[in-house]
N, C-alpha and C positions, 0 to 999 in steps of 0.2 A: 059164743062170748069171746073166741080167739079173732073171730072178724071186727068185733067191735074194739077190741085191745089195738088191732092193726090200724083202724081207722084213726083212733084216738092218737097213737105213734105218729100217724101221716099228717095230722092238724095240727100237732104240738109246736112243732117250728112256725108255722103261721101265725098260731096265736102268739106266740111270744115276741116274734117280730112285730106283729100289729100292735100289741101292748108298748113295746119300746118305742115305736113309732108315735104312737097317739100320746105318750107321756112327754115326748120330746117336741110336739107341735105345739106351738103358741100363735096367737095373733100377732101380726106385723104390720104397722100402719102402711098403707100405699096409696096412691092416687085412687079417686072414686072409681074412675072406669077401669082400670087393670084390676083393681079391688073386686068388683063385681064380676067381671069375667074369672078371676081366679076362684070365687067362691063356687062357681060350677064345676070346677075341676075337684075340689076337695071331696074326699071319700075314697072308697076301695072300688076298683074296676076289675074287671076279669077279662082278659082278650078271648074273642070268640072267632074272630076273622082274620087271616092275615094274607096276603097277596103275594106270590112268587114274583120272579122279575118279569115272567111275561104275562103279568096281569091277572093270573089264574087265582081266584079264589081259594084258600085252603083252610079246612075246618080246624081250629085249635084245640090240643085235649085240655080238659080241665087243668087249673093249677097255675095259670100263667096271671099273676095278679099285680096290679099297679097300685101303690098307695100315695096319694096326694094330701100334703098337709096345709094348714092353715097358714104356717111360717114361710110357705114356699119350698118345702122339702118334699122328696118323693123318695120312694123305694120301688124296685121292681124286683118280684119273686118269681120263681119258677120252682114249684112242688112237684115231683113226681109222684106216679101212683106207690112206688117203692119206699117214699118217704125222704129221698134225697132233695137237696134244693140248691139252685142257683140265687145269686142275688147281686144288683147293684144299687146304689143309692146316690142321691145328690140334690141338687135344688133345679126349680123351675122358675120361669118367671114369664107372665103374659106379656108379650110385647106390643099387640094390636087385637083387634077383633078376630083374626084368623091365624096368627102366629104366636108360639111361644117357644122359649128356649129352655133346653136340658142341659146341665152341667153335671157329668158323672164325676163324683169325687173318688168313690169306691166302686169296683166290681170285681168278681171273682175272676173275670176275664181279663189279663193284664193289659190287653190291646185297647179296651174302652176306658181304663182310668184317666181321668183328666180329660177326657174327650167331652166337647160342647157343639152343639148343634141346634139349628132353628128348625122347629117342627110346624108344619101347617095342620092347623085343626078345624073341625066343625062339629057341632053338636047337631046330630040328626034329629034327637029329641032331648030331655033332661036326662034319659038314662042311657043313652047311646053316643058314644064319641068317635070320629073316626080322625085318625093321625096319619100324616105322610112326611117322611122325612129323609135324611141320609146320615148316619154315622160312621166316621172314618171311611167314606167312600161307598157304603154298602146301602143301597136304598130299601125303605121298608114302608108298606101302608098296612094299616091294623084298624080294626074296629073293635071297640071297647064296649061292655056291658056295665053299669053301675051295679055293685053288690048291695043288696038290701041287708042291711043289719041292723038288730035290736038295739033300742037305745039302752045304754048302761047306766 
C-alpha cells in the first residue's frame, strides 16, 4: 500500500502538467507541409538515449518527458524517482523536413530562459525521434520514444 502511494505521489506532478498542457493546446492553422510535419511531433515523448560530448550513448533514467502540443507549444519535464521535477516550456516550429526551432519561454534553469535554438530532427520510425542541436553553446543528441497513452 505504501509503495502504491509513493508511485501515485511521483506521478501526480506529471498528470497535472499533462492535463494543463492538454487543455491549453489548440489547433492553429499553418501551411500544409509544416502542418503535416508538426502532426508527427504532437504527443508525449520519453527520452531513452543521450550522447555525451565524445559521442558515447548514455542510457537515460525514466522520467525525462517532452510534450508537443497541436498549437506549437512544448513542455520538457524531468521527474525523479523521489518525486521532484524540473521543467521548461515554450514553443516549437517546424522549419523544414529536418529542422525545427525551440523557443524556451520558461525554465527552472535561469540560463535557459528566452533561449532559442534550431534543432535537427529525424523520425527513425513513427514512434522514435532523434534530435541534435545546441542550446546556449551546449551540444546535445537525444533519442525519444513516443509514449502510448489511452484515449481519454
